[in-house]
LOLUM-907590 format. One line per 4 residues: their letters; for each residue x negated, y negated, z negated of N, C-alpha, C. Coordinates in steps of 0.1 Angstrom, whole numbers, plus 2048, in hexadecimal, padded with zeros to 3 digits. Layout:
N
A = X,Y,Z,X,Y,Z,X,Y,Z | ...
END
This chain:
363
MRNR = 7C7,8C4,65F,7BB,8C1,666,7B8,8C2,678 | 7C0,8D0,67B,7C2,8D2,688,7CE,8C9,68E | 7D4,8C7,68B,7DD,8BC,690,7D6,8AF,697 | 7D1,8AF,689,7C6,89B,68B,7BC,89D,697
IRAG = 7B7,8A9,698,7AA,8AC,6A4,7B5,8AA,6B0 | 7C3,8B2,6B4,7CB,8B3,6BD,7CB,8A5,6C0 | 7D0,899,6B9,7D8,88C,6BA,7C9,887,6C0 | 7C0,887,6BA,7B0,882,6BF,7B1,883,6CE
ALEE = 7B2,893,6D1,7AE,895,6DF,7B9,891,6E8 | 7C8,892,6E4,7D2,88B,6EE,7D2,880,6EE | 7C9,878,6E8,7C7,86A,6EC,7BC,868,6ED | 7B0,871,6F1,7A6,872,6F8,7AC,873,70B
LTLA = 7B3,87C,70A,7BC,880,715,7C1,876,71C | 7CC,874,715,7D2,862,716,7CB,859,720 | 7C3,855,714,7BA,84A,71D,7B2,850,72C | 7AC,859,72B,7A9,85D,737,7B1,85C,741
MQAA = 7BC,861,73F,7C7,85D,74D,7CA,84F,74E | 7CC,848,746,7CB,83D,747,7C0,833,750 | 7B4,83A,750,7AA,833,757,7A5,83C,766 | 7AC,845,767,7AD,84C,774,7B4,845,77E
LSVA = 7AA,83F,78D,7AE,83B,795,7B6,847,7A5 | 7B1,851,7A2,7B5,859,7AC,7B7,866,7AB | 7BE,86C,7B4,7C7,87D,7AE,7B9,884,7A8 | 7AD,883,7B4,7A0,88A,7AB,798,888,79B
DVQS = 79B,878,79A,79C,873,78A,7A1,87B,785 | 7AE,87E,785,7BA,87C,780,7B7,891,77C | 7B5,896,783,7B0,8A5,784,7A6,8A5,778 | 798,89F,77E,78C,8A4,777,790,89E,769
DYLE = 791,890,76A,793,88C,758,79E,895,74C | 7A4,89D,756,7AF,8A3,750,7AD,8AF,748 | 7A2,8B8,756,79A,8C1,751,793,8BE,747 | 78A,8B4,744,77F,8B1,73B,783,8AE,72F
TVSS = 792,8AC,72A,797,8A8,721,7A0,8B4,71A | 7A7,8BB,720,7B5,8C5,71D,7AE,8D2,711 | 79E,8D4,715,79B,8DD,709,7A2,8DB,6FD | 79E,8CC,6FD,7A0,8CB,6ED,7AE,8C9,6E8
VVDA = 7B9,8C9,6F2,7C5,8CA,6F1,7C8,8D4,6EC | 7C7,8DD,6F8,7CF,8EC,6F9,7C3,8F3,6FB | 7C1,8FF,6F2,7B9,905,6F4,7BD,911,700 | 7B0,915,70A,7B5,920,714,7A7,928,719
DAYG = 7AC,930,721,79D,935,725,79E,931,732 | 7A4,92A,73D,7A3,928,74A,7AE,919,748 | 7AA,90F,74D,7B5,907,755,7B4,902,765 | 7C4,8FE,766,7C2,8FC,775,7CC,8ED,774
FSHF = 7C9,8E9,783,7D2,8DC,784,7D3,8DC,798 | 7DF,8DD,79A,7E2,8DC,7A7,7E7,8CF,7A7 | 7E3,8C7,7B7,7EE,8BD,7BC,7F5,8C1,7C6 | 800,8C3,7C9,80B,8C5,7D4,811,8BB,7DC
DTGS = 810,8C1,7E8,815,8B9,7F4,825,8B8,7F3 | 824,8A7,7EA,837,8A5,7EE,83F,8A7,7F9 | 834,8A5,808,83E,8A7,814,83E,8B2,816 | 83A,8BC,80D,83C,8CE,815,84A,8D2,80F
QRLT = 84D,8DC,818,85B,8E3,810,856,8ED,809 | 847,8F4,808,83F,8FD,7FE,839,8F3,7F6 | 838,8F8,7EA,82D,8F7,7E5,81E,8FA,7E3 | 81C,8EE,7F4,80E,8EE,7F9,807,8E3,7ED
PLSV = 7FC,8ED,7E9,7F2,8E3,7E1,7EB,8DB,7EA | 7E7,8D0,7E6,7DD,8C6,7EF,7CF,8C9,7E9 | 7CD,8C9,7DD,7BF,8CB,7D6,7C2,8D4,7C8 | 7B9,8DD,7C8,7BA,8E2,7B9,7AB,8E1,7B2
ATRQ = 7AF,8DD,7A3,7A0,8DD,79D,7A5,8E7,791 | 799,8ED,78E,798,8FA,781,78B,8F5,777 | 78B,8FA,76E,786,8FD,762,784,908,75D | 777,90D,75C,779,91D,757,781,925,761
APHS = 783,925,767,78D,92E,770,787,92F,77B | 784,942,781,77A,94A,78A,781,941,797 | 778,93D,79F,77B,938,7B1,78A,93C,7B9 | 785,94D,7B3,78E,955,7B9,79E,958,7B2
LVTD = 79D,951,7AD,7AA,94E,7A3,7B3,949,7A9 | 7B0,93D,7A7,7B6,930,7B8,7BA,936,7C4 | 7B2,93E,7C9,7B1,948,7D8,7BF,94D,7D4 | 7BB,95B,7CB,7C8,965,7C6,7D3,95B,7C5
YNEL = 7D5,94F,7BD,7E1,949,7BD,7E4,942,7C6 | 7E0,93F,7D1,7E3,937,7DD,7E9,940,7E3 | 7E6,94C,7E3,7EE,957,7EE,7F6,95E,7E7 | 7FA,95B,7DD,807,95F,7D6,810,953,7D7
GADR = 80C,947,7D4,813,93D,7D8,81A,937,7D2 | 814,929,7CB,81E,927,7C1,82F,923,7C0 | 831,92B,7CD,840,92B,7CE,847,933,7CA | 83B,93F,7C4,83F,94E,7BF,83F,953,7AF
DPIL = 838,940,7AB,834,942,79D,844,93F,793 | 846,94A,789,851,949,784,84F,941,776 | 844,941,771,843,937,767,845,927,76C | 83E,922,778,83D,917,77B,84D,916,780
AAAL = 855,91F,788,863,919,78C,86A,917,780 | 868,91E,774,872,91D,76A,86B,912,763 | 860,90D,761,85A,900,75A,85F,8F6,764 | 860,8F9,770,863,8E9,776,876,8E8,779
TANA = 87E,8F3,774,88C,8F0,772,88E,8EE,767 | 886,8EF,75A,887,8E5,74C,87D,8D9,74B | 874,8D9,75B,86F,8CD,758,863,8C9,74A | 861,8D1,746,859,8D6,73A,84F,8E4,738
PLDS = 843,8E1,731,83A,8ED,734,843,8FC,734 | 83C,903,732,844,912,730,838,91F,733 | 836,926,72A,82E,935,72A,82F,93B,72E | 828,945,730,830,94F,733,835,95A,72A
NRLM = 832,959,71F,83C,962,713,846,95E,70D | 847,951,712,854,94A,70C,861,950,71B | 85A,951,729,865,952,72F,866,961,732 | 85F,96C,731,85D,97D,732,851,980,726
QGDA = 855,98D,724,84A,993,71A,84A,9A2,721 | 841,9A8,719,83D,9B9,71F,83E,9BC,72A | 843,9C3,72F,845,9CA,73A,845,9C1,741 | 853,9BA,740,859,9B2,747,84C,9A6,751
WREQ = 849,9A1,746,83C,998,74D,82F,99F,752 | 82F,9A9,754,823,9B4,753,822,9B6,765 | 833,9B8,76A,837,9BC,771,837,9AC,77F | 835,9A3,77C,833,99A,781,825,998,78B
SLCS = 828,996,799,81A,993,7A1,810,989,79A | 815,980,795,80C,976,78E,806,97C,783 | 80F,983,779,807,985,76F,7FA,990,777 | 7FB,997,780,7F4,9A1,78A,7E6,998,788
VLNR = 7EA,98D,791,7E0,986,795,7D3,981,787 | 7DE,97D,77F,7D9,976,770,7C7,983,76F | 7D5,98D,771,7CC,999,767,7BF,99F,76F | 7BF,99C,77D,7B2,99E,785,7A9,996,77D
HGLH = 7AB,98C,77B,7A0,981,776,7A0,97E,764 | 7A6,98B,75B,7A3,98B,74D,7AB,97E,748 | 7B5,97E,750,7C1,974,749,7CD,97B,746 | 7D6,977,73D,7E4,97A,73D,7EC,971,739
HTMA = 7EE,96D,72E,7F3,961,729,7F3,950,735 | 7FF,951,735,802,945,73F,804,939,739 | 806,92E,73F,80C,920,73A,80C,914,748 | 81B,90E,74D,81C,906,757,824,8FE,753
VPLV = 819,8F3,758,81E,8E0,752,826,8DB,75F | 832,8DC,768,831,8D2,76D,831,8C7,770 | 829,8BC,77A,827,8AE,77A,832,8AB,784 | 83D,8A5,782,847,8A0,784,847,88B,789
GRDS = 847,887,793,843,87D,796,850,874,797 | 854,868,794,860,85A,793,86C,863,79A | 865,867,7A7,873,868,7B3,875,879,7AD | 877,87F,7A3,877,88C,7A2,872,899,7AA
KLLG = 867,893,7B0,861,89C,7B8,854,8A7,7AE | 852,8AF,7B4,845,8B4,7AE,839,8B1,7B3 | 830,8B0,7AF,826,8A6,7AF,81A,8AF,7AB | 817,8B8,7A8,810,8C0,79F,810,8CA,792
ALYL = 805,8D2,792,80C,8DC,786,7FF,8DE,782 | 801,8DE,773,7F3,8E4,769,7F5,8F3,768 | 7EB,8FA,765,7ED,909,761,7E1,906,755 | 7E5,90F,74F,7DF,916,73E,7DC,922,740
ARSD = 7D5,92A,73D,7D6,93A,73B,7C8,93D,731 | 7CD,94B,72B,7C4,950,71F,7C4,961,721 | 7BE,967,71B,7BB,973,71F,7C5,97A,716 | 7C7,985,719,7CF,993,716,7CB,996,703
DRSP = 7BF,993,702,7BB,996,6F4,7BB,98B,6EC | 7C3,983,6F3,7C6,973,6E9,7D6,971,6E5 | 7D4,968,6DB,7E4,966,6D8,7EC,95A,6E6 | 7FA,95D,6E8,800,955,6F3,801,94A,6EB
FSPG = 803,93F,6F8,807,932,6F3,810,930,6E9 | 80C,924,6E4,815,920,6D4,821,917,6D7 | 82B,91B,6CD,832,90C,6CE,82C,8FF,6CE | 81F,8FF,6C7,819,8F3,6C7,811,8F0,6D5
DIAH = 80D,8FA,6D9,806,8FB,6E4,80F,8F3,6EF | 81F,8F8,6F0,822,8F3,6F7,826,8E0,6F5 | 82D,8DE,6E8,830,8D2,6E6,820,8CA,6E8 | 814,8CF,6E5,808,8C3,6ED,807,8C2,6FB
MTRA = 80B,8CC,703,80A,8CB,711,818,8C5,714 | 823,8C3,70E,82D,8BC,70F,828,8AC,70E | 823,8AA,704,81B,89B,703,814,897,70E | 80A,8A0,712,7FE,8A0,719,806,89B,72B
KKHV = 810,8A6,72B,817,8A3,738,81D,898,73A | 820,88E,735,827,880,737,81E,876,739 | 80C,878,734,803,871,738,800,876,745 | 7FD,881,747,7F6,886,754,7FF,886,75E
ELAL = 80C,887,75D,814,880,76A,817,873,770 | 817,86B,767,819,85C,765,808,859,76E | 7FF,85E,76B,7EE,85D,771,7F1,865,77F | 7F7,86E,780,7F4,872,790,7FE,86E,794
DRSI = 808,869,793,813,85E,79A,80E,851,79D | 807,84E,795,802,83C,799,7F6,843,7A0 | 7EF,84D,79F,7E6,84D,7AA,7E7,850,7B6 | 7F2,85C,7B7,7F7,85A,7C7,7FA,855,7CE
RHES = 808,849,7C4,80A,841,7CB,7FB,835,7CD | 7F0,833,7C9,7EB,82A,7CB,7E2,82F,7DB | 7DE,838,7D6,7D9,83D,7E2,7E2,840,7EE | 7EF,841,7F0,7F6,83D,7FB,7F5,833,800
ADQR = 7F6,824,7F8,7F5,81B,7FC,7E6,81B,800 | 7DC,818,7FC,7D1,81C,805,7CF,822,811 | 7D6,82C,815,7D7,831,825,7DE,825,82B | 7ED,822,825,7F1,81A,82D,7ED,80D,833
ASVL = 7E4,806,823,7DB,7FD,829,7D3,7FE,833 | 7CA,808,831,7BF,80F,83A,7C7,80F,84A | 7D7,813,84B,7D9,816,857,7DB,808,860 | 7DD,801,856,7E8,7F2,859,7DC,7E6,85C
GWAM = 7D0,7EE,858,7C1,7E6,85A,7BF,7E8,862 | 7BF,7F9,866,7BB,7FC,874,7C5,7F3,885 | 7CE,7F5,880,7D8,7EF,887,7D4,7E1,88A | 7D5,7DB,883,7D2,7C7,884,7C4,7C8,88D
NQLD = 7BA,7CC,889,7AD,7CE,88E,7AC,7D5,8A2 | 7B9,7D6,8A3,7C1,7D9,8B2,7BF,7CA,8B8 | 7C6,7C5,8B4,7CD,7BA,8B8,7C1,7B3,8BE | 7C4,7A8,8CA,7BD,7A0,8CD,7B7,793,8C7
VATI = 7C8,792,8BC,7CA,787,8B9,7C4,782,8AC | 7B9,77B,8AB,7B9,779,89D,7C1,778,892 | 7BE,77C,886,7C5,77F,87F,7C6,77D,86E | 7CA,777,866,7C7,778,856,7D3,777,850
VSAT = 7D3,783,847,7DE,785,83B,7D6,782,830 | 7E2,777,82C,7DD,770,81F,7EA,76D,813 | 7E6,76A,807,7EE,768,7FD,7F4,758,7FF | 7FE,74F,7FC,802,747,804,7F5,740,7F7
DGQT = 7F4,745,7EB,7ED,73A,7E6,7DC,738,7E6 | 7DE,740,7F4,7CB,73D,7FA,7C6,74C,7F6 | 7C9,752,7F1,7BE,761,7F3,7BF,769,7FD | 7B5,76A,806,7B6,772,812,7B5,784,810
YFEN = 7BC,78C,815,7C1,797,815,7B5,79F,821 | 7B4,798,82A,7B3,79D,838,7AF,79A,843 | 7A6,798,846,79E,793,857,79F,79F,861 | 7A8,79D,86D,7A2,7A7,878,798,7A5,87E
HALQ = 790,7AF,883,782,7AE,88E,789,7A2,896 | 793,79E,89D,794,797,8A8,791,786,8A2 | 792,782,895,791,779,88D,77F,777,889 | 779,780,888,76C,783,886,764,77F,895
RLVR = 767,783,89F,763,783,8AC,766,775,8AF | 76F,76C,8AA,76F,75E,8AA,767,755,8A5 | 766,759,898,75D,74A,890,752,74F,893 | 74C,75C,896,73E,75C,89D,73D,75B,8A7
AYRG = 742,755,8AF,745,74D,8BE,73E,743,8BE | 746,73C,8B1,74D,72A,8B5,743,724,8A6 | 73C,71D,8AC,738,714,89D,73E,70F,897 | 743,70E,88B,74D,708,884,75A,70B,881
AASI = 75F,717,88B,76D,71C,889,770,71F,87E | 765,72A,873,770,72E,868,772,725,861 | 76A,718,85F,76F,70D,855,77B,709,85C | 77A,707,864,789,702,86D,798,709,86C
VFEL = 790,715,86C,7A0,721,86B,7A4,723,85C | 79A,723,858,79E,725,848,7A5,718,843 | 7A5,708,846,7A3,6FB,840,7B7,6FE,847 | 7B8,703,853,7C3,704,856,7CE,70B,856
VSEN = 7C8,719,84D,7D1,724,84A,7CF,71C,83C | 7CB,715,835,7CC,712,826,7D7,705,82A | 7D3,6FB,833,7E4,6F4,837,7F0,6FB,836 | 7F2,704,83E,7FB,708,843,800,713,834
LTLL = 7FD,719,830,7FE,71E,823,801,714,818 | 7FF,70A,818,801,6FD,80B,811,6FA,811 | 812,6FB,821,823,6F4,824,82A,701,821 | 826,70C,823,831,719,821,835,71A,810
RRGP = 827,716,807,82E,713,7F9,836,70D,7F9 | 838,6FF,803,83E,6F6,7FB,84D,6F5,7FD | 84F,6FB,80F,85B,6F8,818,864,705,81B | 86F,6FF,81D,875,70C,821,872,712,832
QRVV = 869,70E,83C,863,714,843,861,721,843 | 860,72A,849,859,734,848,84A,73B,855 | 84D,72E,85B,841,72E,866,83C,71F,866 | 82F,71D,864,829,712,867,819,712,870
IRAS = 81D,708,878,813,70A,884,805,6F9,883 | 7FB,6FD,87E,7F0,6F0,882,7E6,6F4,88C | 7DF,6E7,895,7D5,6E9,89C,7C9,6E0,899 | 7BF,6E3,89B,7B1,6D8,899,7AB,6DB,8A8
ALAD = 7A4,6D0,8AB,796,6D4,8B6,78E,6DA,8B0 | 78A,6E3,8B7,77C,6E5,8B5,76C,6E1,8C0 | 766,6E2,8B3,757,6D6,8BB,74F,6E2,8C5 | 748,6EA,8C3,73E,6F2,8C5,741,6FE,8C9
RNGP = 738,701,8D3,739,715,8D3,725,71A,8CF | 725,724,8CA,718,726,8C8,715,730,8D6 | 708,733,8D4,6FF,73D,8DA,702,739,8E9 | 6FC,73D,8F5,6FE,73B,904,70B,73A,908
GAVE = 709,734,916,716,731,91F,71F,728,91B | 71E,71D,90D,725,715,90D,724,70A,917 | 732,709,91B,734,6FB,925,739,6EE,91E | 737,6E5,924,740,6D8,91E,74C,6D9,91E
SEAD = 754,6DF,926,760,6E0,925,766,6E8,914 | 760,6F1,913,763,6F4,902,761,6ED,8F6 | 75C,6E3,8F8,759,6D6,8F1,76C,6D0,8EC | 774,6D6,8F5,781,6D2,8F6,78C,6DA,8EF
LQLT = 785,6EA,8EB,78F,6F1,8EA,795,6EC,8D9 | 7A1,6F3,8D7,7A6,6F4,8CB,7AE,700,8C7 | 7A8,6FD,8B6,7B3,709,8B0,7BC,709,8AB | 7C6,714,8AB,7D6,713,8A7,7D7,71B,89D
VKSV = 7DC,71A,893,7E0,724,889,7ED,725,887 | 7F4,730,888,803,72F,889,806,738,87A | 80A,734,86B,80D,73B,860,819,742,862 | 81D,74E,85E,82A,755,85A,82D,75B,851
TPRP = 835,75A,844,839,762,83D,844,763,83D | 84C,76F,839,854,779,83F,861,771,837 | 864,767,830,86A,761,82A,865,756,81E | 86F,74A,81F,86D,743,813,867,747,807
GKSV = 85D,746,801,85E,746,7F3,853,753,7F3 | 850,75A,7FE,847,767,7FE,83A,763,7F7 | 831,76C,7F1,821,768,7F0,819,76B,7F6 | 822,771,805,812,779,80D,81B,770,81F
AVSF = 80A,76D,824,811,768,833,803,76D,839 | 80A,770,844,803,773,84F,7FD,766,85B | 7EF,766,85F,7ED,758,86B,7E6,75E,872 | 7E5,758,882,7E2,75C,88A,7DF,74E,890
VFLQ = 7D4,753,898,7C9,74A,89C,7C6,747,8AA | 7CB,73C,8AD,7C9,73E,8BE,7BD,733,8C2 | 7B5,738,8D0,7AE,72D,8D2,7B1,72A,8E0 | 7B1,717,8DD,7B7,716,8F0,7AF,709,8F5
RQDL = 7B7,706,8FE,7AC,6F8,903,7BA,6EF,8FF | 7B2,6E7,8F8,7BB,6DB,8F6,7C7,6D5,8FE | 7C3,6D7,90A,7D4,6CD,911,7D7,6D7,91A | 7D7,6E7,90F,7E2,6F1,915,7E7,6F9,903
AAPV = 7DF,6F4,8F8,7E7,6F4,8F0,7F4,6F2,8E6 | 7FC,6FC,8E5,808,6FA,8DE,80E,6E8,8E2 | 80D,6E2,8E9,811,6CF,8EB,820,6CE,8EB | 821,6CD,8DD,831,6C8,8D8,82E,6B9,8DE
DHLP = 823,6B2,8DA,822,6A3,8DC,823,69E,8EA | 821,6AB,8F5,821,6A9,902,82D,6AB,90A | 838,6B3,902,844,6B2,905,84E,6A7,905 | 853,6A5,919,85C,69A,918,866,69A,912
LSAR = 862,697,8FF,872,692,8FB,86F,687,8EE | 877,683,8E9,877,677,8E1,871,67D,8D4 | 86B,674,8CA,867,677,8BF,871,67F,8B5 | 877,67D,8B5,885,684,8AD,882,691,8B1
EREI = 886,697,8C2,884,6A3,8C5,87C,6AD,8C6 | 870,6A3,8C4,863,6AB,8C5,861,6B4,8B7 | 864,6A9,8AB,865,6AC,89C,870,6B8,89A | 879,6B7,89E,881,6C3,8A0,87E,6D0,8A9
VAWV = 879,6CD,8AF,872,6DC,8BE,867,6DE,8B1 | 860,6D7,8AD,852,6D9,8A3,85B,6E2,896 | 865,6E3,891,868,6EB,88B,870,6F7,88E | 878,6F6,89A,87A,701,89E,86E,70D,89F
AEGL = 868,707,8A7,859,70E,8A9,853,715,89B | 858,70D,892,854,712,881,85D,71F,87D | 868,71F,884,86F,72E,880,87F,726,877 | 880,716,874,889,716,86D,897,712,873
TNRQ = 8A0,714,86A,8B0,715,870,8B3,704,871 | 8C3,706,878,8C7,6FA,878,8C7,6F4,86D | 8CE,6F8,862,8CE,6F3,858,8C2,6EF,851 | 8B9,6F9,84D,8AC,6F3,84B,8A6,6E5,852
ISEL = 8A7,6E8,85B,8A3,6DA,865,8AC,6CD,862 | 8B6,6CC,861,8BE,6C2,85E,8BC,6BE,84B | 8BB,6C8,846,8B5,6C0,83A,8AA,6BC,839 | 89C,6C1,840,892,6BA,843,894,6AA,84A
AFVS = 89F,6AB,852,8A0,6A0,859,8A8,698,854 | 8B2,697,84F,8BC,692,846,8C7,68D,850 | 8C7,697,855,8D5,696,863,8DC,6A4,861 | 8EA,6A1,861,8F2,6AB,864,8EF,6B8,86E
ENTV = 8F1,6C3,86D,8EF,6CF,872,8F7,6CA,886 | 8FC,6C4,884,904,6C5,893,8FE,6BB,898 | 8F9,6B3,890,8ED,6A9,89B,8DE,6B1,89B | 8DB,6B9,896,8CF,6C2,898,8D5,6CA,8A5
RQHL = 8DE,6D0,8A6,8E5,6DB,8B2,8E7,6CC,8BE | 8EA,6C2,8BB,8ED,6B7,8C9,8DA,6B5,8CD | 8D6,6B2,8BF,8C6,6B2,8C7,8C0,6BC,8CD | 8C4,6CB,8CD,8BF,6D4,8D1,8C5,6D4,8DF
KRVF = 8D0,6D3,8E3,8D8,6D1,8EF,8CC,6CF,8F7 | 8CD,6BF,8F3,8C3,6B6,8FF,8B8,6BA,905 | 8AE,6C0,8F6,8A4,6CA,8F7,8A5,6D4,901 | 8AF,6D9,903,8B2,6E7,90A,8B3,6E1,918
RKLN = 8BC,6D7,919,8B9,6D3,92A,8B0,6C8,92F | 8A7,6C3,927,897,6C0,92D,889,6C9,92C | 88C,6D5,928,882,6DC,927,889,6E6,92E | 898,6E7,931,89C,6F4,93C,898,700,934
VHSR = 89B,6FE,929,89C,70F,922,8A9,70D,91D | 8AC,71C,915,8C0,71E,913,8BC,727,906 | 8B5,727,8FE,8B4,72D,8F2,8AB,727,8EC | 8A7,72B,8DD,8A0,725,8D1,88F,730,8D7
AALV = 892,73D,8DA,886,745,8DD,87B,73C,8E9 | 885,73D,8F1,882,731,8FF,878,723,900 | 880,71E,8F3,87D,714,8F0,873,715,8E9 | 869,720,8DE,860,722,8DB,856,723,8E1
RAVW = 85C,72E,8ED,852,733,8F7,848,725,8FF | 855,71C,900,851,70D,907,847,709,903 | 847,707,8F6,83E,701,8ED,830,701,8EE | 830,710,8F1,81F,713,8F1,81C,719,900
QGPD = 827,710,907,820,70E,91A,816,703,91B | 810,703,925,80B,6F7,928,817,6EC,92B | 811,6DE,92B,818,6D6,933,81D,6D4,93E | 818,6DD,949,81C,6D9,954,822,6E6,958
DLL = 822,6EF,950,82C,6FB,952,83C,6F6,950 | 83F,6EB,94A,84A,6E3,940,854,6DA,94C | 848,6D7,958,84F,6CC,95F,856,6D4,96E
END
């Protein structure tokens, strides 16, 4: 009957760990369920800083333990806990009765700390992540007038350890990803260029403040921008190119101060993916006068040369251009040589810059 009760309790703990999302959730849910798995007078759960040379707790949660016990233990230092050290070496739960008994245990500083708070027997359970770093530790303690932890208790905590480790490792990675995303979002909001991060299937992940200011200032800008982004993403999914540029006229502006010339504005969206086949893309939105915006059609080039220049501006290689144009790579190189001479540029990077200049700057 006792084994069935403990099996049910372990299942409850396992489900709680699977549902926990944050480190705090893992700690609190574990402490709410562990007493049915192994009976003790006090429970603790430390989450360690893996970036520290010492075992520095980032957070400590307890149940039935005096608050001053945490303070005293931290003053002793987890590095000086012989039970935790031996448990970490074995990567398994270990209790004081199995490590040392009688006077040997009573002479330990840790035993003195526990005795001050009416406790004596203790068990430490190291929580090790997938990268073999110590993420945290579980502690259980009983008073001197109770029996030490049994082999059955060790076995139950061995099973519990696996589920708590997985939950803690997952929650740490989740919180770390959230922190990185928060920093990245902050950085992108410092940009003056309107920027959208999206999946190539069209799902929007992030829009920075510059984009939000642009669509508030210009009537109809939002629908034009997202139509252009959608068209770019479709092309990125289909073709070998990593960069796609599309543009559309902007008809009007909200609010006071609009002038007639603003009806000649153009929105240009440049979408970039790390490499063909990637599922994420970054799109940059530029607002320009139409007579100064990415004037491929205004370049003093033949139709075929303009086509090749547009592909170069999209980031395609000579080989990729040759496949799209159904010509040899050597023919592409010859076209580019003529383009370089006509535009007075000497590299592909200079050519792309020239594409984004006004036509007057090219003469």
